N, CA, C, O and CB atoms as a CASP TS submission, in Angstrom:
PFRMAT TS
TARGET T0000
AUTHOR 0000-0000-0000
METHOD Language model
MODEL 1
PARENT N/A
ATOM      1  N   MET     1      20.048 -92.139 -60.503  1.00  0.00           N
ATOM      2  CA  MET     1      20.406 -92.576 -59.355  1.00  0.00           C
ATOM      3  C   MET     1      20.951 -90.837 -58.340  1.00  0.00           C
ATOM      4  O   MET     1      20.941 -89.998 -59.241  1.00  0.00           O
ATOM      5  CB  MET     1      21.738 -93.918 -59.754  1.00  0.00           C
ATOM      6  N   MET     2      21.244 -90.308 -57.384  1.00  0.00           N
ATOM      7  CA  MET     2      21.680 -88.936 -57.353  1.00  0.00           C
ATOM      8  C   MET     2      21.943 -88.758 -55.730  1.00  0.00           C
ATOM      9  O   MET     2      21.320 -88.793 -54.669  1.00  0.00           O
ATOM     10  CB  MET     2      20.490 -87.846 -58.047  1.00  0.00           C
ATOM     11  N   ASP     3      23.258 -88.547 -56.230  1.00  0.00           N
ATOM     12  CA  ASP     3      24.540 -87.757 -54.664  1.00  0.00           C
ATOM     13  C   ASP     3      23.564 -87.464 -53.382  1.00  0.00           C
ATOM     14  O   ASP     3      22.521 -86.832 -53.552  1.00  0.00           O
ATOM     15  CB  ASP     3      25.474 -85.617 -55.136  1.00  0.00           C
ATOM     16  N   ILE     4      23.822 -87.790 -52.515  1.00  0.00           N
ATOM     17  CA  ILE     4      23.409 -87.436 -51.299  1.00  0.00           C
ATOM     18  C   ILE     4      24.132 -87.149 -50.510  1.00  0.00           C
ATOM     19  O   ILE     4      23.891 -87.669 -49.421  1.00  0.00           O
ATOM     20  CB  ILE     4      22.825 -88.092 -50.816  1.00  0.00           C
ATOM     21  N   ASP     5      25.226 -86.324 -50.559  1.00  0.00           N
ATOM     22  CA  ASP     5      26.879 -85.908 -49.765  1.00  0.00           C
ATOM     23  C   ASP     5      25.699 -85.183 -49.175  1.00  0.00           C
ATOM     24  O   ASP     5      25.516 -85.549 -48.014  1.00  0.00           O
ATOM     25  CB  ASP     5      28.650 -84.950 -50.617  1.00  0.00           C
ATOM     26  N   TRP     6      24.422 -83.842 -49.782  1.00  0.00           N
ATOM     27  CA  TRP     6      24.573 -82.982 -48.792  1.00  0.00           C
ATOM     28  C   TRP     6      23.710 -83.021 -47.786  1.00  0.00           C
ATOM     29  O   TRP     6      23.475 -82.108 -46.996  1.00  0.00           O
ATOM     30  CB  TRP     6      24.599 -81.886 -49.202  1.00  0.00           C
ATOM     31  N   MET     7      23.081 -84.434 -47.825  1.00  0.00           N
ATOM     32  CA  MET     7      21.549 -84.229 -46.231  1.00  0.00           C
ATOM     33  C   MET     7      22.812 -84.737 -45.549  1.00  0.00           C
ATOM     34  O   MET     7      23.764 -85.503 -45.700  1.00  0.00           O
ATOM     35  CB  MET     7      19.442 -85.621 -45.997  1.00  0.00           C
ATOM     36  N   ALA     8      22.301 -83.922 -44.766  1.00  0.00           N
ATOM     37  CA  ALA     8      22.616 -84.082 -42.851  1.00  0.00           C
ATOM     38  C   ALA     8      22.285 -85.007 -41.925  1.00  0.00           C
ATOM     39  O   ALA     8      21.451 -84.528 -41.156  1.00  0.00           O
ATOM     40  CB  ALA     8      22.027 -83.133 -42.063  1.00  0.00           C
ATOM     41  N   GLY     9      22.491 -85.814 -41.730  1.00  0.00           N
ATOM     42  CA  GLY     9      22.428 -86.779 -40.621  1.00  0.00           C
ATOM     43  C   GLY     9      22.377 -88.393 -41.563  1.00  0.00           C
ATOM     44  O   GLY     9      21.775 -89.403 -41.200  1.00  0.00           O
ATOM     45  N   LYS    10      23.155 -88.234 -42.763  1.00  0.00           N
ATOM     46  CA  LYS    10      22.421 -89.803 -43.707  1.00  0.00           C
ATOM     47  C   LYS    10      23.406 -90.435 -43.004  1.00  0.00           C
ATOM     48  O   LYS    10      24.002 -91.105 -43.847  1.00  0.00           O
ATOM     49  CB  LYS    10      22.462 -90.112 -45.793  1.00  0.00           C
ATOM     50  N   GLU    11      24.035 -90.640 -41.688  1.00  0.00           N
ATOM     51  CA  GLU    11      25.142 -91.648 -41.293  1.00  0.00           C
ATOM     52  C   GLU    11      24.056 -92.277 -40.598  1.00  0.00           C
ATOM     53  O   GLU    11      24.020 -93.501 -40.730  1.00  0.00           O
ATOM     54  CB  GLU    11      26.622 -91.182 -40.399  1.00  0.00           C
ATOM     55  N   ALA    12      23.252 -91.809 -39.965  1.00  0.00           N
ATOM     56  CA  ALA    12      22.107 -92.535 -38.986  1.00  0.00           C
ATOM     57  C   ALA    12      20.907 -93.343 -39.230  1.00  0.00           C
ATOM     58  O   ALA    12      20.084 -93.572 -38.343  1.00  0.00           O
ATOM     59  CB  ALA    12      21.542 -91.664 -38.330  1.00  0.00           C
ATOM     60  N   TRP    13      20.785 -93.876 -40.724  1.00  0.00           N
ATOM     61  CA  TRP    13      19.933 -94.539 -41.921  1.00  0.00           C
ATOM     62  C   TRP    13      20.661 -95.630 -42.216  1.00  0.00           C
ATOM     63  O   TRP    13      21.530 -95.759 -43.078  1.00  0.00           O
ATOM     64  CB  TRP    13      19.703 -93.670 -43.265  1.00  0.00           C
ATOM     65  N   GLU    14      20.258 -96.381 -41.461  1.00  0.00           N
ATOM     66  CA  GLU    14      21.021 -97.253 -41.680  1.00  0.00           C
ATOM     67  C   GLU    14      20.563 -97.707 -43.029  1.00  0.00           C
ATOM     68  O   GLU    14      19.337 -97.804 -42.980  1.00  0.00           O
ATOM     69  CB  GLU    14      21.073 -98.161 -40.639  1.00  0.00           C
ATOM     70  N   ALA    15      21.038 -98.044 -44.273  1.00  0.00           N
ATOM     71  CA  ALA    15      21.136 -98.362 -45.594  1.00  0.00           C
ATOM     72  C   ALA    15      20.306 -97.276 -45.831  1.00  0.00           C
ATOM     73  O   ALA    15      19.671 -97.130 -44.787  1.00  0.00           O
ATOM     74  CB  ALA    15      20.761 -99.781 -46.124  1.00  0.00           C
ATOM     75  N   LEU    16      19.992 -96.504 -46.570  1.00  0.00           N
ATOM     76  CA  LEU    16      19.677 -95.732 -46.929  1.00  0.00           C
ATOM     77  C   LEU    16      19.303 -95.918 -48.552  1.00  0.00           C
ATOM     78  O   LEU    16      20.221 -96.079 -49.356  1.00  0.00           O
ATOM     79  CB  LEU    16      20.468 -94.974 -46.458  1.00  0.00           C
ATOM     80  N   ASN    17      18.504 -95.901 -48.802  1.00  0.00           N
ATOM     81  CA  ASN    17      18.427 -96.166 -50.729  1.00  0.00           C
ATOM     82  C   ASN    17      17.845 -95.598 -51.545  1.00  0.00           C
ATOM     83  O   ASN    17      17.804 -96.110 -52.664  1.00  0.00           O
ATOM     84  CB  ASN    17      17.934 -97.240 -51.268  1.00  0.00           C
ATOM     85  N   THR    18      17.225 -94.424 -51.324  1.00  0.00           N
ATOM     86  CA  THR    18      16.045 -93.827 -51.753  1.00  0.00           C
ATOM     87  C   THR    18      15.514 -92.702 -50.397  1.00  0.00           C
ATOM     88  O   THR    18      15.278 -92.817 -49.194  1.00  0.00           O
ATOM     89  CB  THR    18      14.909 -95.162 -52.143  1.00  0.00           C
ATOM     90  N   ILE    19      15.507 -91.856 -51.192  1.00  0.00           N
ATOM     91  CA  ILE    19      14.512 -90.450 -50.930  1.00  0.00           C
ATOM     92  C   ILE    19      13.831 -90.060 -52.163  1.00  0.00           C
ATOM     93  O   ILE    19      14.178 -89.764 -53.307  1.00  0.00           O
ATOM     94  CB  ILE    19      15.386 -89.043 -50.447  1.00  0.00           C
ATOM     95  N   ILE    20      12.612 -90.180 -51.442  1.00  0.00           N
ATOM     96  CA  ILE    20      11.518 -89.689 -52.326  1.00  0.00           C
ATOM     97  C   ILE    20      11.197 -88.508 -51.772  1.00  0.00           C
ATOM     98  O   ILE    20      11.340 -88.278 -50.571  1.00  0.00           O
ATOM     99  CB  ILE    20      10.304 -90.567 -52.467  1.00  0.00           C
ATOM    100  N   ARG    21      10.508 -87.267 -53.043  1.00  0.00           N
ATOM    101  CA  ARG    21       9.600 -86.245 -53.173  1.00  0.00           C
ATOM    102  C   ARG    21       8.116 -86.310 -53.316  1.00  0.00           C
ATOM    103  O   ARG    21       7.921 -86.888 -54.385  1.00  0.00           O
ATOM    104  CB  ARG    21       9.977 -85.667 -54.087  1.00  0.00           C
ATOM    105  N   TYR    22       7.465 -86.133 -53.003  1.00  0.00           N
ATOM    106  CA  TYR    22       6.372 -86.760 -52.951  1.00  0.00           C
ATOM    107  C   TYR    22       4.857 -85.993 -53.597  1.00  0.00           C
ATOM    108  O   TYR    22       3.741 -86.195 -53.119  1.00  0.00           O
ATOM    109  CB  TYR    22       6.357 -87.073 -51.532  1.00  0.00           C
ATOM    110  N   ARG    23       5.226 -84.875 -55.062  1.00  0.00           N
ATOM    111  CA  ARG    23       4.326 -83.570 -55.133  1.00  0.00           C
ATOM    112  C   ARG    23       2.795 -83.471 -55.253  1.00  0.00           C
ATOM    113  O   ARG    23       2.356 -84.071 -56.233  1.00  0.00           O
ATOM    114  CB  ARG    23       4.728 -82.883 -56.220  1.00  0.00           C
ATOM    115  N   CYS    24       2.029 -82.953 -54.609  1.00  0.00           N
ATOM    116  CA  CYS    24       0.516 -83.000 -53.856  1.00  0.00           C
ATOM    117  C   CYS    24       0.020 -81.820 -54.841  1.00  0.00           C
ATOM    118  O   CYS    24       0.399 -80.713 -54.458  1.00  0.00           O
ATOM    119  CB  CYS    24       0.415 -82.577 -51.843  1.00  0.00           C
ATOM    120  N   TRP    25      -0.967 -81.813 -56.371  1.00  0.00           N
ATOM    121  CA  TRP    25      -1.534 -80.892 -56.584  1.00  0.00           C
ATOM    122  C   TRP    25      -3.049 -80.835 -55.514  1.00  0.00           C
ATOM    123  O   TRP    25      -3.460 -81.882 -55.015  1.00  0.00           O
ATOM    124  CB  TRP    25      -1.618 -80.942 -58.078  1.00  0.00           C
ATOM    125  N   ARG    26      -3.928 -79.199 -55.208  1.00  0.00           N
ATOM    126  CA  ARG    26      -4.424 -79.581 -54.995  1.00  0.00           C
ATOM    127  C   ARG    26      -5.554 -78.555 -55.106  1.00  0.00           C
ATOM    128  O   ARG    26      -5.213 -77.493 -54.583  1.00  0.00           O
ATOM    129  CB  ARG    26      -3.992 -80.181 -54.266  1.00  0.00           C
ATOM    130  N   THR    27      -6.682 -78.530 -55.573  1.00  0.00           N
ATOM    131  CA  THR    27      -7.301 -77.120 -55.710  1.00  0.00           C
ATOM    132  C   THR    27      -9.476 -77.673 -54.716  1.00  0.00           C
ATOM    133  O   THR    27     -10.305 -78.576 -54.606  1.00  0.00           O
ATOM    134  CB  THR    27      -7.249 -76.553 -58.314  1.00  0.00           C
ATOM    135  N   VAL    28      -9.176 -76.299 -54.347  1.00  0.00           N
ATOM    136  CA  VAL    28     -10.725 -76.511 -53.624  1.00  0.00           C
ATOM    137  C   VAL    28     -11.223 -74.884 -53.642  1.00  0.00           C
ATOM    138  O   VAL    28     -10.603 -73.855 -53.370  1.00  0.00           O
ATOM    139  CB  VAL    28     -10.651 -77.285 -51.674  1.00  0.00           C
ATOM    140  N   LYS    29     -12.360 -75.074 -54.002  1.00  0.00           N
ATOM    141  CA  LYS    29     -12.588 -73.799 -54.489  1.00  0.00           C
ATOM    142  C   LYS    29     -11.502 -72.829 -55.630  1.00  0.00           C
ATOM    143  O   LYS    29     -11.075 -71.681 -55.756  1.00  0.00           O
ATOM    144  CB  LYS    29     -12.732 -73.140 -53.212  1.00  0.00           C
ATOM    145  N   GLY    30     -11.483 -73.168 -55.800  1.00  0.00           N
ATOM    146  CA  GLY    30     -10.734 -72.614 -57.311  1.00  0.00           C
ATOM    147  C   GLY    30      -9.407 -72.156 -56.575  1.00  0.00           C
ATOM    148  O   GLY    30      -8.633 -71.243 -56.863  1.00  0.00           O
ATOM    149  N   GLU    31      -9.388 -72.878 -55.754  1.00  0.00           N
ATOM    150  CA  GLU    31      -7.651 -71.871 -55.143  1.00  0.00           C
ATOM    151  C   GLU    31      -6.376 -73.539 -55.617  1.00  0.00           C
ATOM    152  O   GLU    31      -6.610 -74.747 -55.664  1.00  0.00           O
ATOM    153  CB  GLU    31      -7.670 -71.329 -52.104  1.00  0.00           C
ATOM    154  N   GLN    32      -5.910 -73.237 -55.710  1.00  0.00           N
ATOM    155  CA  GLN    32      -5.009 -74.643 -55.726  1.00  0.00           C
ATOM    156  C   GLN    32      -3.753 -74.391 -55.003  1.00  0.00           C
ATOM    157  O   GLN    32      -3.150 -73.325 -55.129  1.00  0.00           O
ATOM    158  CB  GLN    32      -4.587 -75.187 -57.288  1.00  0.00           C
ATOM    159  N   THR    33      -3.210 -75.668 -53.998  1.00  0.00           N
ATOM    160  CA  THR    33      -2.429 -75.510 -53.813  1.00  0.00           C
ATOM    161  C   THR    33      -1.201 -76.336 -53.836  1.00  0.00           C
ATOM    162  O   THR    33      -1.556 -77.400 -54.343  1.00  0.00           O
ATOM    163  CB  THR    33      -2.736 -75.118 -53.207  1.00  0.00           C
ATOM    164  N   VAL    34       0.170 -76.404 -53.525  1.00  0.00           N
ATOM    165  CA  VAL    34       1.503 -77.923 -53.942  1.00  0.00           C
ATOM    166  C   VAL    34       1.500 -77.668 -52.870  1.00  0.00           C
ATOM    167  O   VAL    34       1.478 -76.523 -52.420  1.00  0.00           O
ATOM    168  CB  VAL    34       3.148 -78.092 -54.955  1.00  0.00           C
ATOM    169  N   SER    35       1.544 -79.670 -51.634  1.00  0.00           N
ATOM    170  CA  SER    35       2.880 -79.347 -51.014  1.00  0.00           C
ATOM    171  C   SER    35       3.368 -80.609 -51.745  1.00  0.00           C
ATOM    172  O   SER    35       3.035 -81.364 -52.659  1.00  0.00           O
ATOM    173  CB  SER    35       3.057 -79.227 -49.191  1.00  0.00           C
ATOM    174  N   ASP    36       4.473 -80.395 -50.716  1.00  0.00           N
ATOM    175  CA  ASP    36       5.702 -81.647 -51.348  1.00  0.00           C
ATOM    176  C   ASP    36       6.246 -82.154 -50.145  1.00  0.00           C
ATOM    177  O   ASP    36       7.154 -81.693 -49.454  1.00  0.00           O
ATOM    178  CB  ASP    36       7.171 -81.022 -52.391  1.00  0.00           C
ATOM    179  N   TRP    37       5.390 -83.420 -49.959  1.00  0.00           N
ATOM    180  CA  TRP    37       6.196 -84.709 -49.044  1.00  0.00           C
ATOM    181  C   TRP    37       6.975 -85.417 -49.271  1.00  0.00           C
ATOM    182  O   TRP    37       7.067 -85.985 -50.359  1.00  0.00           O
ATOM    183  CB  TRP    37       5.685 -85.581 -48.655  1.00  0.00           C
ATOM    184  N   TYR    38       8.138 -85.660 -47.830  1.00  0.00           N
ATOM    185  CA  TYR    38       9.374 -86.256 -48.299  1.00  0.00           C
ATOM    186  C   TYR    38       9.343 -87.728 -47.485  1.00  0.00           C
ATOM    187  O   TYR    38       8.591 -87.894 -46.524  1.00  0.00           O
ATOM    188  CB  TYR    38      10.777 -85.219 -47.935  1.00  0.00           C
ATOM    189  N   TYR    39      10.178 -88.698 -47.942  1.00  0.00           N
ATOM    190  CA  TYR    39       9.859 -90.336 -47.652  1.00  0.00           C
ATOM    191  C   TYR    39      11.609 -90.257 -47.903  1.00  0.00           C
ATOM    192  O   TYR    39      12.335 -89.583 -48.635  1.00  0.00           O
ATOM    193  CB  TYR    39       8.505 -91.559 -49.007  1.00  0.00           C
ATOM    194  N   ILE    40      11.824 -91.298 -46.907  1.00  0.00           N
ATOM    195  CA  ILE    40      13.007 -92.172 -46.874  1.00  0.00           C
ATOM    196  C   ILE    40      13.146 -93.521 -46.864  1.00  0.00           C
ATOM    197  O   ILE    40      12.341 -94.157 -46.184  1.00  0.00           O
ATOM    198  CB  ILE    40      13.583 -91.934 -46.002  1.00  0.00           C
ATOM    199  N   SER    41      13.905 -94.041 -47.406  1.00  0.00           N
ATOM    200  CA  SER    41      13.870 -95.552 -47.488  1.00  0.00           C
ATOM    201  C   SER    41      14.861 -96.636 -47.404  1.00  0.00           C
ATOM    202  O   SER    41      16.052 -96.436 -47.640  1.00  0.00           O
ATOM    203  CB  SER    41      13.441 -95.777 -48.475  1.00  0.00           C
ATOM    204  N   ASN    42      14.555 -97.370 -47.190  1.00  0.00           N
ATOM    205  CA  ASN    42      16.027 -98.442 -46.999  1.00  0.00           C
ATOM    206  C   ASN    42      15.727 -99.174 -48.668  1.00  0.00           C
ATOM    207  O   ASN    42      16.668 -99.308 -49.451  1.00  0.00           O
ATOM    208  CB  ASN    42      15.901-100.053 -45.172  1.00  0.00           C
ATOM    209  N   THR    43      14.709 -99.478 -48.928  1.00  0.00           N
ATOM    210  CA  THR    43      14.443-100.263 -50.255  1.00  0.00           C
ATOM    211  C   THR    43      14.901-100.078 -51.534  1.00  0.00           C
ATOM    212  O   THR    43      15.399 -98.971 -51.735  1.00  0.00           O
ATOM    213  CB  THR    43      13.316-100.257 -50.499  1.00  0.00           C
ATOM    214  N   ASN    44      14.872-100.999 -52.646  1.00  0.00           N
ATOM    215  CA  ASN    44      15.475-100.096 -53.555  1.00  0.00           C
ATOM    216  C   ASN    44      14.375-100.294 -54.637  1.00  0.00           C
ATOM    217  O   ASN    44      14.744-101.288 -55.263  1.00  0.00           O
ATOM    218  CB  ASN    44      17.087-100.438 -53.994  1.00  0.00           C
ATOM    219  N   ARG    45      13.036 -99.777 -55.248  1.00  0.00           N
ATOM    220  CA  ARG    45      12.178-100.107 -56.283  1.00  0.00           C
ATOM    221  C   ARG    45      11.931 -99.131 -56.652  1.00  0.00           C
ATOM    222  O   ARG    45      12.217 -98.098 -56.045  1.00  0.00           O
ATOM    223  CB  ARG    45      11.165-100.786 -56.137  1.00  0.00           C
ATOM    224  N   ASP    46      11.299 -99.177 -57.808  1.00  0.00           N
ATOM    225  CA  ASP    46      10.793 -98.182 -58.995  1.00  0.00           C
ATOM    226  C   ASP    46      10.054 -97.446 -58.370  1.00  0.00           C
ATOM    227  O   ASP    46       9.462 -97.702 -57.321  1.00  0.00           O
ATOM    228  CB  ASP    46      10.035 -98.710 -60.220  1.00  0.00           C
ATOM    229  N   ALA    47      10.042 -95.782 -59.432  1.00  0.00           N
ATOM    230  CA  ALA    47       9.506 -95.011 -58.717  1.00  0.00           C
ATOM    231  C   ALA    47       7.777 -95.565 -58.734  1.00  0.00           C
ATOM    232  O   ALA    47       7.043 -95.372 -57.764  1.00  0.00           O
ATOM    233  CB  ALA    47       9.913 -93.549 -59.251  1.00  0.00           C
ATOM    234  N   GLN    48       7.230 -96.394 -60.231  1.00  0.00           N
ATOM    235  CA  GLN    48       5.855 -97.058 -60.042  1.00  0.00           C
ATOM    236  C   GLN    48       5.660 -97.406 -58.645  1.00  0.00           C
ATOM    237  O   GLN    48       5.264 -96.528 -57.878  1.00  0.00           O
ATOM    238  CB  GLN    48       5.683 -98.345 -60.893  1.00  0.00           C
ATOM    239  N   GLU    49       5.848 -98.374 -58.297  1.00  0.00           N
ATOM    240  CA  GLU    49       6.081 -98.954 -56.807  1.00  0.00           C
ATOM    241  C   GLU    49       5.917 -98.326 -55.474  1.00  0.00           C
ATOM    242  O   GLU    49       5.226 -98.626 -54.502  1.00  0.00           O
ATOM    243  CB  GLU    49       7.298 -99.299 -56.712  1.00  0.00           C
ATOM    244  N   TYR    50       7.073 -97.000 -55.803  1.00  0.00           N
ATOM    245  CA  TYR    50       6.570 -96.229 -54.467  1.00  0.00           C
ATOM    246  C   TYR    50       5.636 -95.098 -54.577  1.00  0.00           C
ATOM    247  O   TYR    50       5.511 -94.203 -53.742  1.00  0.00           O
ATOM    248  CB  TYR    50       7.719 -95.642 -53.736  1.00  0.00           C
ATOM    249  N   TYR    51       4.838 -95.248 -55.946  1.00  0.00           N
ATOM    250  CA  TYR    51       3.850 -94.235 -56.078  1.00  0.00           C
ATOM    251  C   TYR    51       3.155 -94.727 -55.769  1.00  0.00           C
ATOM    252  O   TYR    51       2.429 -94.200 -54.926  1.00  0.00           O
ATOM    253  CB  TYR    51       3.519 -93.626 -57.013  1.00  0.00           C
ATOM    254  N   ARG    52       2.810 -96.366 -56.314  1.00  0.00           N
ATOM    255  CA  ARG    52       1.293 -96.846 -55.380  1.00  0.00           C
ATOM    256  C   ARG    52       1.554 -96.681 -54.157  1.00  0.00           C
ATOM    257  O   ARG    52       1.097 -95.595 -53.802  1.00  0.00           O
ATOM    258  CB  ARG    52       0.721 -98.431 -55.439  1.00  0.00           C
ATOM    259  N   TYR    53       1.965 -97.114 -53.487  1.00  0.00           N
ATOM    260  CA  TYR    53       2.577 -97.854 -52.260  1.00  0.00           C
ATOM    261  C   TYR    53       1.814 -96.171 -51.560  1.00  0.00           C
ATOM    262  O   TYR    53       0.883 -96.118 -50.756  1.00  0.00           O
ATOM    263  CB  TYR    53       4.843 -98.389 -52.213  1.00  0.00           C
ATOM    264  N   LEU    54       2.202 -95.540 -51.879  1.00  0.00           N
ATOM    265  CA  LEU    54       2.269 -93.550 -51.566  1.00  0.00           C
ATOM    266  C   LEU    54       0.608 -92.939 -51.397  1.00  0.00           C
ATOM    267  O   LEU    54       0.071 -92.357 -50.455  1.00  0.00           O
ATOM    268  CB  LEU    54       3.121 -92.440 -53.430  1.00  0.00           C
ATOM    269  N   ARG    55       0.073 -93.365 -52.776  1.00  0.00           N
ATOM    270  CA  ARG    55      -1.288 -93.341 -52.829  1.00  0.00           C
ATOM    271  C   ARG    55      -2.111 -94.528 -52.371  1.00  0.00           C
ATOM    272  O   ARG    55      -3.293 -94.366 -52.068  1.00  0.00           O
ATOM    273  CB  ARG    55      -1.585 -93.073 -54.059  1.00  0.00           C
ATOM    274  N   GLY    56      -1.756 -95.253 -52.333  1.00  0.00           N
ATOM    275  CA  GLY    56      -2.979 -96.446 -51.366  1.00  0.00           C
ATOM    276  C   GLY    56      -3.069 -96.374 -49.690  1.00  0.00           C
ATOM    277  O   GLY    56      -3.954 -96.841 -48.973  1.00  0.00           O
ATOM    278  N   HIS    57      -1.932 -95.680 -49.327  1.00  0.00           N
ATOM    279  CA  HIS    57      -1.314 -95.324 -47.951  1.00  0.00           C
ATOM    280  C   HIS    57      -2.849 -94.657 -47.081  1.00  0.00           C
ATOM    281  O   HIS    57      -2.775 -94.253 -45.920  1.00  0.00           O
ATOM    282  CB  HIS    57       0.221 -93.938 -48.200  1.00  0.00           C
TER
END
């Protein structure tokens, strides 16, 4: 668990439980890019469950 005191506006998200950073590496024609996607959730699951959900979405 991590402290989210730094997050502005967190009061607007009822029952905020999880902040997810999903990092993707992609190589196209020899050039690699890295993207970070951020998600918030009021559910409380383990990392593998979130991973399966995000990969399948």
